[in-house]
C-alpha positions in Angstrom: 116.1 122.3 101.8 116.0 119.2 104.1 113.1 117.0 105.2 112.3 119.0 108.3 112.2 122.3 106.4 110.0 120.8 103.7 107.5 119.4 106.3 107.4 122.7 108.2 105.7 124.3 105.2 102.8 121.8 105.7 102.0 122.4 109.3 98.2 122.1 109.9 97.7 120.1 106.7 96.3 116.5 106.7 99.1 114.0 105.9 99.5 110.3 105.5 102.7 108.9 107.0 104.0 105.6 105.7 106.0 103.6 108.3 106.9 99.9 108.0 103.6 97.8 107.9 101.4 100.8 108.8 99.9 104.1 107.6 99.3 106.9 110.0 97.0 109.7 109.0 96.3 112.9 110.8 97.0 116.6 111.0 100.7 117.6 111.0 101.3 119.6 114.2 105.1 119.9 114.2 108.3 118.9 112.4 111.3 118.7 114.7 114.9 118.0 114.2 114.4 114.2 114.5 110.7 113.5 114.3 107.3 114.8 113.4 104.1 115.1 115.5 100.6 114.3 114.2 97.2 114.7 115.7 95.7 111.3 114.8 92.2 110.9 113.4 90.4 108.0 115.1 89.1 105.3 112.7 85.5 105.5 114.0 84.9 107.0 117.5 87.3 107.9 120.2 89.7 110.5 121.3 92.4 111.9 119.1 96.0 111.4 120.1 99.3 113.1 119.4 101.7 110.7 117.8 105.4 111.3 117.5 107.1 109.5 114.5 110.9 109.5 114.2 112.1 110.4 110.7 114.2 107.2 110.5 111.0 105.2 110.6 109.2 107.1 107.8 109.1 105.6 104.3 107.2 108.6 102.9 104.8 111.4 103.7 101.8 112.2 101.5 100.3 115.7 102.0 96.6 116.0 101.4 95.7 119.4 99.9 93.2 121.7 101.5 
């Protein structure tokens, strides 16, 4: 099982993605061959956004259970 296959099992879960100097949290929408896509959660108010994060930039992914 590779990283993409593992993440595919957690589509629609809330995740925290650690990248250098930043944490991104949101709902995992997709896990592609080279990157993952999140629906970000705004800190206070504002629209959500889809964020694409390349695997090479990810330190780790924490899955928040339902």
